[in-house]
N, CA, C and O atoms as a Tripos MOL2 file, in Angstrom:
@<TRIPOS>MOLECULE
protein
  284   283    71     0     0
PROTEIN
NO_CHARGES

@<TRIPOS>ATOM
      1 N         -93.1640  -52.1460  -92.1010 N.3       1 UNK1
      2 CA        -93.0020  -51.2530  -90.7320 C.3       1 UNK1
      3 C         -93.7500  -49.6260  -90.7050 C.2       1 UNK1
      4 O         -93.1380  -48.6250  -91.0780 O.2       1 UNK1
      5 N         -94.5790  -49.6130  -90.4050 N.am      2 UNK2
      6 CA        -95.0110  -48.2620  -90.1480 C.3       2 UNK2
      7 C         -94.3820  -47.0960  -89.8740 C.2       2 UNK2
      8 O         -93.4690  -47.2270  -89.0580 O.2       2 UNK2
      9 N         -94.5980  -45.7710  -90.3640 N.am      3 UNK3
     10 CA        -93.3050  -44.9150  -89.4290 C.3       3 UNK3
     11 C         -94.3190  -43.4490  -90.3980 C.2       3 UNK3
     12 O         -94.9380  -43.3920  -91.4600 O.2       3 UNK3
     13 N         -93.9920  -42.4740  -89.2700 N.am      4 UNK4
     14 CA        -94.8630  -41.4720  -89.6580 C.3       4 UNK4
     15 C         -94.1890  -40.5010  -90.5090 C.2       4 UNK4
     16 O         -93.4520  -39.8100  -89.8060 O.2       4 UNK4
     17 N         -94.1460  -40.2030  -91.6030 N.am      5 UNK5
     18 CA        -93.9120  -39.0440  -92.4960 C.3       5 UNK5
     19 C         -93.9740  -37.4540  -92.0830 C.2       5 UNK5
     20 O         -93.7780  -36.5610  -92.9070 O.2       5 UNK5
     21 N         -94.2130  -37.2650  -90.9650 N.am      6 UNK6
     22 CA        -94.7040  -35.7600  -90.3920 C.3       6 UNK6
     23 C         -93.5690  -34.7180  -90.1410 C.2       6 UNK6
     24 O         -93.7810  -33.5060  -90.1470 O.2       6 UNK6
     25 N         -92.5870  -35.1730  -89.9640 N.am      7 UNK7
     26 CA        -90.9490  -34.4890  -89.7050 C.3       7 UNK7
     27 C         -91.2810  -34.4240  -87.9950 C.2       7 UNK7
     28 O         -90.4830  -34.1090  -87.1120 O.2       7 UNK7
     29 N         -92.0850  -34.6490  -87.9110 N.am      8 UNK8
     30 CA        -91.6860  -34.5880  -85.6120 C.3       8 UNK8
     31 C         -91.5710  -36.1800  -85.0670 C.2       8 UNK8
     32 O         -90.7460  -36.4630  -84.1980 O.2       8 UNK8
     33 N         -92.4030  -37.1240  -85.6060 N.am      9 UNK9
     34 CA        -92.2030  -38.0450  -84.7460 C.3       9 UNK9
     35 C         -90.4970  -38.9840  -85.2590 C.2       9 UNK9
     36 O         -89.8990  -39.2320  -86.3060 O.2       9 UNK9
     37 N         -90.3010  -39.2400  -83.7260 N.am     10 UNK10
     38 CA        -88.6050  -39.8710  -84.2900 C.3      10 UNK10
     39 C         -88.8970  -41.7550  -84.8350 C.2      10 UNK10
     40 O         -89.9110  -42.4530  -84.8210 O.2      10 UNK10
     41 N         -87.8200  -41.9600  -85.1590 N.am     11 UNK11
     42 CA        -88.1470  -43.5270  -85.8120 C.3      11 UNK11
     43 C         -87.9460  -44.0310  -84.8250 C.2      11 UNK11
     44 O         -87.1410  -43.5200  -84.0470 O.2      11 UNK11
     45 N         -88.5190  -45.0540  -84.5530 N.am     12 UNK12
     46 CA        -88.0490  -45.7040  -83.5980 C.3      12 UNK12
     47 C         -86.7180  -47.0530  -83.5410 C.2      12 UNK12
     48 O         -86.1380  -47.4490  -82.5300 O.2      12 UNK12
     49 N         -86.5960  -47.3560  -84.4470 N.am     13 UNK13
     50 CA        -85.3160  -48.6720  -84.8560 C.3      13 UNK13
     51 C         -85.0810  -47.8990  -86.1900 C.2      13 UNK13
     52 O         -85.7880  -47.1320  -86.8450 O.2      13 UNK13
     53 N         -83.7280  -48.4280  -86.3550 N.am     14 UNK14
     54 CA        -82.8490  -48.2880  -87.6540 C.3      14 UNK14
     55 C         -83.3440  -49.0180  -88.8360 C.2      14 UNK14
     56 O         -83.5010  -50.2250  -88.6510 O.2      14 UNK14
     57 N         -83.6270  -48.5580  -90.0170 N.am     15 UNK15
     58 CA        -84.0980  -48.7550  -91.4750 C.3      15 UNK15
     59 C         -83.1740  -48.3680  -92.6010 C.2      15 UNK15
     60 O         -82.3940  -47.4150  -92.6120 O.2      15 UNK15
     61 N         -83.3460  -49.0910  -93.3680 N.am     16 UNK16
     62 CA        -83.1200  -48.7840  -95.0200 C.3      16 UNK16
     63 C         -84.4710  -48.7720  -95.5850 C.2      16 UNK16
     64 O         -85.1330  -49.7980  -95.7400 O.2      16 UNK16
     65 N         -84.9420  -47.3730  -95.9460 N.am     17 UNK17
     66 CA        -86.4160  -46.6510  -96.5330 C.3      17 UNK17
     67 C         -85.7630  -46.6350  -98.1850 C.2      17 UNK17
     68 O         -84.8170  -45.9190  -98.5130 O.2      17 UNK17
     69 N         -86.4480  -47.5280  -99.0650 N.am     18 UNK18
     70 CA        -86.3750  -47.2270 -100.4700 C.3      18 UNK18
     71 C         -87.4490  -46.9750 -100.9110 C.2      18 UNK18
     72 O         -87.3780  -45.9720 -101.6220 O.2      18 UNK18
     73 N         -88.5070  -47.4100 -100.8490 N.am     19 UNK19
     74 CA        -90.0190  -47.3490 -100.9230 C.3      19 UNK19
     75 C         -90.9850  -47.2300  -99.8960 C.2      19 UNK19
     76 O         -91.0870  -48.0330  -98.9680 O.2      19 UNK19
     77 N         -91.7810  -46.1090 -100.0810 N.am     20 UNK20
     78 CA        -92.9650  -46.3160  -98.9060 C.3      20 UNK20
     79 C         -94.1820  -45.6320  -99.5360 C.2      20 UNK20
     80 O         -94.2060  -45.4150 -100.7480 O.2      20 UNK20
     81 N         -95.2480  -45.2730  -98.6820 N.am     21 UNK21
     82 CA        -96.5700  -45.0830  -99.2470 C.3      21 UNK21
     83 C         -96.5560  -43.8090  -98.1190 C.2      21 UNK21
     84 O         -96.2780  -44.0240  -96.9390 O.2      21 UNK21
     85 N         -96.9630  -42.1670  -98.7410 N.am     22 UNK22
     86 CA        -96.9560  -41.2470  -97.3930 C.3      22 UNK22
     87 C         -98.6290  -41.4630  -97.3160 C.2      22 UNK22
     88 O         -99.0120  -41.5670  -96.1510 O.2      22 UNK22
     89 N         -99.6970  -41.5520  -98.3230 N.am     23 UNK23
     90 CA       -101.0480  -41.8190  -98.1870 C.3      23 UNK23
     91 C        -101.2240  -43.5040  -98.9390 C.2      23 UNK23
     92 O        -100.3840  -44.0620  -99.6450 O.2      23 UNK23
     93 N        -102.3490  -43.9500  -98.5900 N.am     24 UNK24
     94 CA       -102.9420  -45.5800  -98.1780 C.3      24 UNK24
     95 C        -103.2130  -45.1270 -100.2340 C.2      24 UNK24
     96 O        -103.7950  -46.1370 -100.6300 O.2      24 UNK24
     97 N        -103.0750  -44.3310 -101.2710 N.am     25 UNK25
     98 CA       -103.3350  -44.3680 -102.4490 C.3      25 UNK25
     99 C        -102.0310  -43.9270 -103.3620 C.2      25 UNK25
    100 O        -102.0140  -43.8170 -104.5880 O.2      25 UNK25
    101 N        -101.0080  -43.7180 -102.4930 N.am     26 UNK26
    102 CA        -99.7840  -43.4200 -103.6120 C.3      26 UNK26
    103 C         -98.6580  -43.7470 -103.1320 C.2      26 UNK26
    104 O         -98.4210  -43.5490 -101.9400 O.2      26 UNK26
    105 N         -97.5230  -44.4490 -104.1710 N.am     27 UNK27
    106 CA        -96.5720  -44.9820 -103.6090 C.3      27 UNK27
    107 C         -95.4530  -44.2990 -104.2730 C.2      27 UNK27
    108 O         -95.5600  -43.7250 -105.3570 O.2      27 UNK27
    109 N         -94.1250  -44.4050 -103.4170 N.am     28 UNK28
    110 CA        -93.2500  -43.6240 -103.9070 C.3      28 UNK28
    111 C         -91.9070  -44.6590 -103.7340 C.2      28 UNK28
    112 O         -91.7190  -45.4040 -102.7720 O.2      28 UNK28
    113 N         -91.1110  -44.5200 -104.8040 N.am     29 UNK29
    114 CA        -90.0800  -45.2260 -104.6660 C.3      29 UNK29
    115 C         -88.8590  -44.4900 -104.9640 C.2      29 UNK29
    116 O         -88.7600  -44.0370 -106.1050 O.2      29 UNK29
    117 N         -87.5090  -44.2090 -103.7840 N.am     30 UNK30
    118 CA        -86.4670  -43.5850 -103.8270 C.3      30 UNK30
    119 C         -85.2950  -44.2310 -105.4050 C.2      30 UNK30
    120 O         -85.1660  -45.2790 -106.0370 O.2      30 UNK30
    121 N         -84.7330  -42.9560 -105.4160 N.am     31 UNK31
    122 CA        -83.5280  -43.1810 -106.5730 C.3      31 UNK31
    123 C         -82.6150  -43.8340 -105.5930 C.2      31 UNK31
    124 O         -81.6150  -43.9290 -106.3050 O.2      31 UNK31
    125 N         -82.3210  -44.2770 -104.6070 N.am     32 UNK32
    126 CA        -81.5520  -45.1550 -104.1790 C.3      32 UNK32
    127 C         -81.6650  -45.2330 -102.5960 C.2      32 UNK32
    128 O         -81.4320  -44.1330 -102.0950 O.2      32 UNK32
    129 N         -81.9640  -46.2510 -101.6430 N.am     33 UNK33
    130 CA        -82.0190  -46.3030 -100.8270 C.3      33 UNK33
    131 C         -81.2330  -45.7120  -99.3780 C.2      33 UNK33
    132 O         -80.0290  -45.9310  -99.2440 O.2      33 UNK33
    133 N         -81.8180  -45.1350  -98.5690 N.am     34 UNK34
    134 CA        -81.4700  -43.9890  -97.4160 C.3      34 UNK34
    135 C         -81.5780  -44.6800  -95.7750 C.2      34 UNK34
    136 O         -82.4990  -44.9860  -95.0170 O.2      34 UNK34
    137 N         -80.0910  -44.7190  -95.7340 N.am     35 UNK35
    138 CA        -80.4500  -44.9600  -93.9680 C.3      35 UNK35
    139 C         -80.8880  -44.2630  -93.0210 C.2      35 UNK35
    140 O         -80.1830  -43.2800  -92.7940 O.2      35 UNK35
    141 N         -82.0570  -44.4130  -92.1640 N.am     36 UNK36
    142 CA        -82.5670  -44.0700  -91.4470 C.3      36 UNK36
    143 C         -81.9520  -44.7560  -89.7700 C.2      36 UNK36
    144 O         -81.7150  -45.8860  -89.3440 O.2      36 UNK36
    145 N         -81.8940  -43.5960  -89.3030 N.am     37 UNK37
    146 CA        -81.1030  -43.9620  -87.5300 C.3      37 UNK37
    147 C         -81.9880  -43.6010  -86.5670 C.2      37 UNK37
    148 O         -82.8890  -42.7660  -86.6460 O.2      37 UNK37
    149 N         -81.6490  -44.3320  -85.5920 N.am     38 UNK38
    150 CA        -82.9260  -44.0940  -84.1670 C.3      38 UNK38
    151 C         -82.7990  -42.6630  -84.2960 C.2      38 UNK38
    152 O         -81.9280  -41.9500  -84.7940 O.2      38 UNK38
    153 N         -84.2480  -42.3530  -83.5310 N.am     39 UNK39
    154 CA        -84.2230  -40.5050  -83.3380 C.3      39 UNK39
    155 C         -84.1320  -39.7700  -84.6050 C.2      39 UNK39
    156 O         -84.1360  -38.5450  -84.4840 O.2      39 UNK39
    157 N         -84.0440  -40.2790  -85.8770 N.am     40 UNK40
    158 CA        -84.0200  -39.4030  -87.0500 C.3      40 UNK40
    159 C         -85.4250  -38.9910  -87.0090 C.2      40 UNK40
    160 O         -86.1390  -39.6450  -86.2490 O.2      40 UNK40
    161 N         -85.9660  -38.0370  -87.6740 N.am     41 UNK41
    162 CA        -87.3620  -37.7960  -88.0870 C.3      41 UNK41
    163 C         -87.5150  -37.2630  -89.6270 C.2      41 UNK41
    164 O         -86.8230  -36.3950  -90.1590 O.2      41 UNK41
    165 N         -88.3470  -37.8290  -90.0750 N.am     42 UNK42
    166 CA        -88.8300  -38.3860  -91.7360 C.3      42 UNK42
    167 C         -89.9500  -37.3490  -92.1140 C.2      42 UNK42
    168 O         -91.0140  -37.2670  -91.5000 O.2      42 UNK42
    169 N         -89.6860  -36.7570  -92.9260 N.am     43 UNK43
    170 CA        -91.0630  -36.1830  -93.8330 C.3      43 UNK43
    171 C         -90.6480  -36.0350  -95.0750 C.2      43 UNK43
    172 O         -89.4750  -36.0280  -95.4490 O.2      43 UNK43
    173 N         -91.9750  -35.8700  -95.9760 N.am     44 UNK44
    174 CA        -92.3640  -35.8670  -97.2990 C.3      44 UNK44
    175 C         -92.6720  -34.6430  -98.0940 C.2      44 UNK44
    176 O         -93.8310  -34.2360  -98.1820 O.2      44 UNK44
    177 N         -91.6760  -34.0480  -98.6740 N.am     45 UNK45
    178 CA        -91.8400  -32.7940  -98.6660 C.3      45 UNK45
    179 C         -91.3470  -32.5380 -100.0760 C.2      45 UNK45
    180 O         -90.1460  -32.6290 -100.3300 O.2      45 UNK45
    181 N         -92.3900  -32.1660 -101.1520 N.am     46 UNK46
    182 CA        -92.0010  -31.8250 -102.4690 C.3      46 UNK46
    183 C         -91.5660  -32.8570 -103.5980 C.2      46 UNK46
    184 O         -90.9530  -32.5280 -104.6130 O.2      46 UNK46
    185 N         -91.8060  -33.6350 -103.4090 N.am     47 UNK47
    186 CA        -90.9600  -34.6020 -104.0920 C.3      47 UNK47
    187 C         -89.7610  -35.6870 -103.8180 C.2      47 UNK47
    188 O         -89.1970  -36.4940 -104.5570 O.2      47 UNK47
    189 N         -89.6070  -35.3240 -102.3140 N.am     48 UNK48
    190 CA        -88.1520  -35.3630 -101.9010 C.3      48 UNK48
    191 C         -88.6170  -36.2130 -100.1900 C.2      48 UNK48
    192 O         -89.5490  -35.9080  -99.4450 O.2      48 UNK48
    193 N         -87.6370  -37.2460 -100.0200 N.am     49 UNK49
    194 CA        -87.9610  -37.6500  -98.2360 C.3      49 UNK49
    195 C         -86.5580  -37.0900  -97.9990 C.2      49 UNK49
    196 O         -85.5570  -37.1950  -98.7080 O.2      49 UNK49
    197 N         -86.8080  -36.1900  -96.2960 N.am     50 UNK50
    198 CA        -85.8450  -35.2150  -96.1870 C.3      50 UNK50
    199 C         -86.2860  -36.2070  -94.7730 C.2      50 UNK50
    200 O         -87.3510  -36.7230  -94.4330 O.2      50 UNK50
    201 N         -84.9080  -36.1820  -94.1660 N.am     51 UNK51
    202 CA        -84.7260  -36.9120  -93.0740 C.3      51 UNK51
    203 C         -83.8980  -35.5610  -92.2130 C.2      51 UNK51
    204 O         -83.4100  -34.5700  -92.7550 O.2      51 UNK51
    205 N         -83.9200  -35.8420  -90.8950 N.am     52 UNK52
    206 CA        -83.9570  -34.5410  -90.0560 C.3      52 UNK52
    207 C         -82.8500  -35.6560  -88.9310 C.2      52 UNK52
    208 O         -83.3170  -36.5260  -88.1950 O.2      52 UNK52
    209 N         -81.5710  -35.3800  -89.0440 N.am     53 UNK53
    210 CA        -80.9690  -35.4990  -87.7640 C.3      53 UNK53
    211 C         -81.2640  -35.5780  -86.5280 C.2      53 UNK53
    212 O         -82.4520  -35.2560  -86.4870 O.2      53 UNK53
    213 N         -80.8260  -35.8680  -85.2180 N.am     54 UNK54
    214 CA        -80.9190  -35.5330  -84.0900 C.3      54 UNK54
    215 C         -79.9270  -34.3400  -83.8360 C.2      54 UNK54
    216 O         -80.1700  -33.5620  -82.9140 O.2      54 UNK54
    217 N         -78.7110  -34.1600  -84.7040 N.am     55 UNK55
    218 CA        -78.2360  -32.9980  -84.3530 C.3      55 UNK55
    219 C         -78.8640  -31.6080  -85.0500 C.2      55 UNK55
    220 O         -78.6380  -30.4440  -84.7170 O.2      55 UNK55
    221 N         -79.6790  -32.0810  -86.0670 N.am     56 UNK56
    222 CA        -80.5010  -30.8340  -86.4930 C.3      56 UNK56
    223 C         -80.5270  -30.6440  -88.0840 C.2      56 UNK56
    224 O         -81.2010  -29.8720  -88.7660 O.2      56 UNK56
    225 N         -79.5890  -31.5830  -88.4450 N.am     57 UNK57
    226 CA        -78.7620  -31.6350  -89.9280 C.3      57 UNK57
    227 C         -79.9870  -32.0450  -90.8930 C.2      57 UNK57
    228 O         -80.8670  -32.8740  -90.6590 O.2      57 UNK57
    229 N         -79.8370  -31.3580  -91.8790 N.am     58 UNK58
    230 CA        -81.2920  -32.0260  -92.5660 C.3      58 UNK58
    231 C         -80.8410  -32.4990  -93.9960 C.2      58 UNK58
    232 O         -80.0300  -31.8340  -94.6410 O.2      58 UNK58
    233 N         -81.3900  -33.6730  -94.4770 N.am     59 UNK59
    234 CA        -80.6660  -34.3850  -95.3970 C.3      59 UNK59
    235 C         -81.7040  -34.4920  -96.9580 C.2      59 UNK59
    236 O         -82.5970  -35.1590  -96.4340 O.2      59 UNK59
    237 N         -81.9880  -34.3890  -97.8120 N.am     60 UNK60
    238 CA        -82.8080  -34.4260  -99.0910 C.3      60 UNK60
    239 C         -82.3680  -35.2400  -99.5820 C.2      60 UNK60
    240 O         -81.1480  -35.3320  -99.7200 O.2      60 UNK60
    241 N         -83.6110  -36.5290 -100.2230 N.am     61 UNK61
    242 CA        -83.5470  -37.4950 -101.2490 C.3      61 UNK61
    243 C         -84.4280  -37.2360 -101.8570 C.2      61 UNK61
    244 O         -85.4910  -37.0500 -101.2660 O.2      61 UNK61
    245 N         -84.3510  -37.0750 -103.7390 N.am     62 UNK62
    246 CA        -85.1880  -37.4200 -103.9490 C.3      62 UNK62
    247 C         -85.8450  -38.6600 -104.5330 C.2      62 UNK62
    248 O         -85.2330  -39.6670 -104.8880 O.2      62 UNK62
    249 N         -87.2800  -38.4570 -104.5970 N.am     63 UNK63
    250 CA        -88.4050  -39.4420 -105.5090 C.3      63 UNK63
    251 C         -87.7700  -40.1290 -106.9400 C.2      63 UNK63
    252 O         -87.5140  -39.3680 -107.8730 O.2      63 UNK63
    253 N         -87.5130  -41.6790 -107.0870 N.am     64 UNK64
    254 CA        -87.0160  -42.0510 -108.2140 C.3      64 UNK64
    255 C         -88.2430  -41.8100 -109.2130 C.2      64 UNK64
    256 O         -88.2220  -40.9600 -110.1030 O.2      64 UNK64
    257 N         -89.5180  -42.8350 -108.8970 N.am     65 UNK65
    258 CA        -90.5680  -43.0080 -109.1670 C.3      65 UNK65
    259 C         -91.4200  -42.7430 -108.0930 C.2      65 UNK65
    260 O         -91.0580  -42.8750 -106.9240 O.2      65 UNK65
    261 N         -93.1420  -42.1760 -108.6150 N.am     66 UNK66
    262 CA        -94.1140  -42.4420 -108.1190 C.3      66 UNK66
    263 C         -95.6810  -42.4550 -108.6360 C.2      66 UNK66
    264 O         -96.1200  -41.7390 -109.5360 O.2      66 UNK66
    265 N         -96.2230  -43.1570 -108.0810 N.am     67 UNK67
    266 CA        -97.8460  -43.1710 -108.6980 C.3      67 UNK67
    267 C         -98.8450  -43.6240 -107.7830 C.2      67 UNK67
    268 O         -98.7550  -44.3840 -106.8190 O.2      67 UNK67
    269 N         -99.9860  -42.9010 -108.3610 N.am     68 UNK68
    270 CA       -101.0050  -43.3770 -107.4960 C.3      68 UNK68
    271 C        -101.3290  -44.7870 -107.7560 C.2      68 UNK68
    272 O        -100.7270  -45.4980 -108.5610 O.2      68 UNK68
    273 N        -102.4890  -45.2030 -106.8960 N.am     69 UNK69
    274 CA       -102.8370  -46.4850 -106.5730 C.3      69 UNK69
    275 C        -104.3530  -46.1540 -107.0150 C.2      69 UNK69
    276 O        -105.0480  -45.1820 -106.7190 O.2      69 UNK69
    277 N        -104.6650  -47.3740 -107.8890 N.am     70 UNK70
    278 CA       -106.2120  -47.3680 -107.9090 C.3      70 UNK70
    279 C        -106.7260  -48.3620 -107.6250 C.2      70 UNK70
    280 O        -106.5400  -49.4370 -108.1940 O.2      70 UNK70
    281 N        -107.4660  -48.1540 -106.6810 N.am     71 UNK71
    282 CA       -108.1070  -49.2370 -106.1200 C.3      71 UNK71
    283 C        -109.7810  -49.6880 -106.3950 C.2      71 UNK71
    284 O        -110.2520  -50.6810 -105.8390 O.2      71 UNK71
@<TRIPOS>BOND
     1     1     2 1
     2     2     3 1
     3     3     4 2
     4     3     5 am
     5     5     6 1
     6     6     7 1
     7     7     8 2
     8     7     9 am
     9     9    10 1
    10    10    11 1
    11    11    12 2
    12    11    13 am
    13    13    14 1
    14    14    15 1
    15    15    16 2
    16    15    17 am
    17    17    18 1
    18    18    19 1
    19    19    20 2
    20    19    21 am
    21    21    22 1
    22    22    23 1
    23    23    24 2
    24    23    25 am
    25    25    26 1
    26    26    27 1
    27    27    28 2
    28    27    29 am
    29    29    30 1
    30    30    31 1
    31    31    32 2
    32    31    33 am
    33    33    34 1
    34    34    35 1
    35    35    36 2
    36    35    37 am
    37    37    38 1
    38    38    39 1
    39    39    40 2
    40    39    41 am
    41    41    42 1
    42    42    43 1
    43    43    44 2
    44    43    45 am
    45    45    46 1
    46    46    47 1
    47    47    48 2
    48    47    49 am
    49    49    50 1
    50    50    51 1
    51    51    52 2
    52    51    53 am
    53    53    54 1
    54    54    55 1
    55    55    56 2
    56    55    57 am
    57    57    58 1
    58    58    59 1
    59    59    60 2
    60    59    61 am
    61    61    62 1
    62    62    63 1
    63    63    64 2
    64    63    65 am
    65    65    66 1
    66    66    67 1
    67    67    68 2
    68    67    69 am
    69    69    70 1
    70    70    71 1
    71    71    72 2
    72    71    73 am
    73    73    74 1
    74    74    75 1
    75    75    76 2
    76    75    77 am
    77    77    78 1
    78    78    79 1
    79    79    80 2
    80    79    81 am
    81    81    82 1
    82    82    83 1
    83    83    84 2
    84    83    85 am
    85    85    86 1
    86    86    87 1
    87    87    88 2
    88    87    89 am
    89    89    90 1
    90    90    91 1
    91    91    92 2
    92    91    93 am
    93    93    94 1
    94    94    95 1
    95    95    96 2
    96    95    97 am
    97    97    98 1
    98    98    99 1
    99    99   100 2
   100    99   101 am
   101   101   102 1
   102   102   103 1
   103   103   104 2
   104   103   105 am
   105   105   106 1
   106   106   107 1
   107   107   108 2
   108   107   109 am
   109   109   110 1
   110   110   111 1
   111   111   112 2
   112   111   113 am
   113   113   114 1
   114   114   115 1
   115   115   116 2
   116   115   117 am
   117   117   118 1
   118   118   119 1
   119   119   120 2
   120   119   121 am
   121   121   122 1
   122   122   123 1
   123   123   124 2
   124   123   125 am
   125   125   126 1
   126   126   127 1
   127   127   128 2
   128   127   129 am
   129   129   130 1
   130   130   131 1
   131   131   132 2
   132   131   133 am
   133   133   134 1
   134   134   135 1
   135   135   136 2
   136   135   137 am
   137   137   138 1
   138   138   139 1
   139   139   140 2
   140   139   141 am
   141   141   142 1
   142   142   143 1
   143   143   144 2
   144   143   145 am
   145   145   146 1
   146   146   147 1
   147   147   148 2
   148   147   149 am
   149   149   150 1
   150   150   151 1
   151   151   152 2
   152   151   153 am
   153   153   154 1
   154   154   155 1
   155   155   156 2
   156   155   157 am
   157   157   158 1
   158   158   159 1
   159   159   160 2
   160   159   161 am
   161   161   162 1
   162   162   163 1
   163   163   164 2
   164   163   165 am
   165   165   166 1
   166   166   167 1
   167   167   168 2
   168   167   169 am
   169   169   170 1
   170   170   171 1
   171   171   172 2
   172   171   173 am
   173   173   174 1
   174   174   175 1
   175   175   176 2
   176   175   177 am
   177   177   178 1
   178   178   179 1
   179   179   180 2
   180   179   181 am
   181   181   182 1
   182   182   183 1
   183   183   184 2
   184   183   185 am
   185   185   186 1
   186   186   187 1
   187   187   188 2
   188   187   189 am
   189   189   190 1
   190   190   191 1
   191   191   192 2
   192   191   193 am
   193   193   194 1
   194   194   195 1
   195   195   196 2
   196   195   197 am
   197   197   198 1
   198   198   199 1
   199   199   200 2
   200   199   201 am
   201   201   202 1
   202   202   203 1
   203   203   204 2
   204   203   205 am
   205   205   206 1
   206   206   207 1
   207   207   208 2
   208   207   209 am
   209   209   210 1
   210   210   211 1
   211   211   212 2
   212   211   213 am
   213   213   214 1
   214   214   215 1
   215   215   216 2
   216   215   217 am
   217   217   218 1
   218   218   219 1
   219   219   220 2
   220   219   221 am
   221   221   222 1
   222   222   223 1
   223   223   224 2
   224   223   225 am
   225   225   226 1
   226   226   227 1
   227   227   228 2
   228   227   229 am
   229   229   230 1
   230   230   231 1
   231   231   232 2
   232   231   233 am
   233   233   234 1
   234   234   235 1
   235   235   236 2
   236   235   237 am
   237   237   238 1
   238   238   239 1
   239   239   240 2
   240   239   241 am
   241   241   242 1
   242   242   243 1
   243   243   244 2
   244   243   245 am
   245   245   246 1
   246   246   247 1
   247   247   248 2
   248   247   249 am
   249   249   250 1
   250   250   251 1
   251   251   252 2
   252   251   253 am
   253   253   254 1
   254   254   255 1
   255   255   256 2
   256   255   257 am
   257   257   258 1
   258   258   259 1
   259   259   260 2
   260   259   261 am
   261   261   262 1
   262   262   263 1
   263   263   264 2
   264   263   265 am
   265   265   266 1
   266   266   267 1
   267   267   268 2
   268   267   269 am
   269   269   270 1
   270   270   271 1
   271   271   272 2
   272   271   273 am
   273   273   274 1
   274   274   275 1
   275   275   276 2
   276   275   277 am
   277   277   278 1
   278   278   279 1
   279   279   280 2
   280   279   281 am
   281   281   282 1
   282   282   283 1
   283   283   284 2
@<TRIPOS>SUBSTRUCTURE
     1 UNK1         2 RESIDUE 1 A UNK
     2 UNK2         6 RESIDUE 1 A UNK
     3 UNK3        10 RESIDUE 1 A UNK
     4 UNK4        14 RESIDUE 1 A UNK
     5 UNK5        18 RESIDUE 1 A UNK
     6 UNK6        22 RESIDUE 1 A UNK
     7 UNK7        26 RESIDUE 1 A UNK
     8 UNK8        30 RESIDUE 1 A UNK
     9 UNK9        34 RESIDUE 1 A UNK
    10 UNK10       38 RESIDUE 1 A UNK
    11 UNK11       42 RESIDUE 1 A UNK
    12 UNK12       46 RESIDUE 1 A UNK
    13 UNK13       50 RESIDUE 1 A UNK
    14 UNK14       54 RESIDUE 1 A UNK
    15 UNK15       58 RESIDUE 1 A UNK
    16 UNK16       62 RESIDUE 1 A UNK
    17 UNK17       66 RESIDUE 1 A UNK
    18 UNK18       70 RESIDUE 1 A UNK
    19 UNK19       74 RESIDUE 1 A UNK
    20 UNK20       78 RESIDUE 1 A UNK
    21 UNK21       82 RESIDUE 1 A UNK
    22 UNK22       86 RESIDUE 1 A UNK
    23 UNK23       90 RESIDUE 1 A UNK
    24 UNK24       94 RESIDUE 1 A UNK
    25 UNK25       98 RESIDUE 1 A UNK
    26 UNK26      102 RESIDUE 1 A UNK
    27 UNK27      106 RESIDUE 1 A UNK
    28 UNK28      110 RESIDUE 1 A UNK
    29 UNK29      114 RESIDUE 1 A UNK
    30 UNK30      118 RESIDUE 1 A UNK
    31 UNK31      122 RESIDUE 1 A UNK
    32 UNK32      126 RESIDUE 1 A UNK
    33 UNK33      130 RESIDUE 1 A UNK
    34 UNK34      134 RESIDUE 1 A UNK
    35 UNK35      138 RESIDUE 1 A UNK
    36 UNK36      142 RESIDUE 1 A UNK
    37 UNK37      146 RESIDUE 1 A UNK
    38 UNK38      150 RESIDUE 1 A UNK
    39 UNK39      154 RESIDUE 1 A UNK
    40 UNK40      158 RESIDUE 1 A UNK
    41 UNK41      162 RESIDUE 1 A UNK
    42 UNK42      166 RESIDUE 1 A UNK
    43 UNK43      170 RESIDUE 1 A UNK
    44 UNK44      174 RESIDUE 1 A UNK
    45 UNK45      178 RESIDUE 1 A UNK
    46 UNK46      182 RESIDUE 1 A UNK
    47 UNK47      186 RESIDUE 1 A UNK
    48 UNK48      190 RESIDUE 1 A UNK
    49 UNK49      194 RESIDUE 1 A UNK
    50 UNK50      198 RESIDUE 1 A UNK
    51 UNK51      202 RESIDUE 1 A UNK
    52 UNK52      206 RESIDUE 1 A UNK
    53 UNK53      210 RESIDUE 1 A UNK
    54 UNK54      214 RESIDUE 1 A UNK
    55 UNK55      218 RESIDUE 1 A UNK
    56 UNK56      222 RESIDUE 1 A UNK
    57 UNK57      226 RESIDUE 1 A UNK
    58 UNK58      230 RESIDUE 1 A UNK
    59 UNK59      234 RESIDUE 1 A UNK
    60 UNK60      238 RESIDUE 1 A UNK
    61 UNK61      242 RESIDUE 1 A UNK
    62 UNK62      246 RESIDUE 1 A UNK
    63 UNK63      250 RESIDUE 1 A UNK
    64 UNK64      254 RESIDUE 1 A UNK
    65 UNK65      258 RESIDUE 1 A UNK
    66 UNK66      262 RESIDUE 1 A UNK
    67 UNK67      266 RESIDUE 1 A UNK
    68 UNK68      270 RESIDUE 1 A UNK
    69 UNK69      274 RESIDUE 1 A UNK
    70 UNK70      278 RESIDUE 1 A UNK
    71 UNK71      282 RESIDUE 1 A UNK
């Protein structure tokens, strides 16, 4: 599923996030899976995923591993 990591666009459905590609050539795995609810906003900031809840609360989840994809 494609989601925007811009911190502005709300997530349209509930999901469990454990790895993602913020760019087409960069892969990130999280230390542990993150539950993202409908309406949450997600961003990738300084080596961590930041989830902003509908209430405005911000939760930061550090990456476990990341690497560049050579094509």
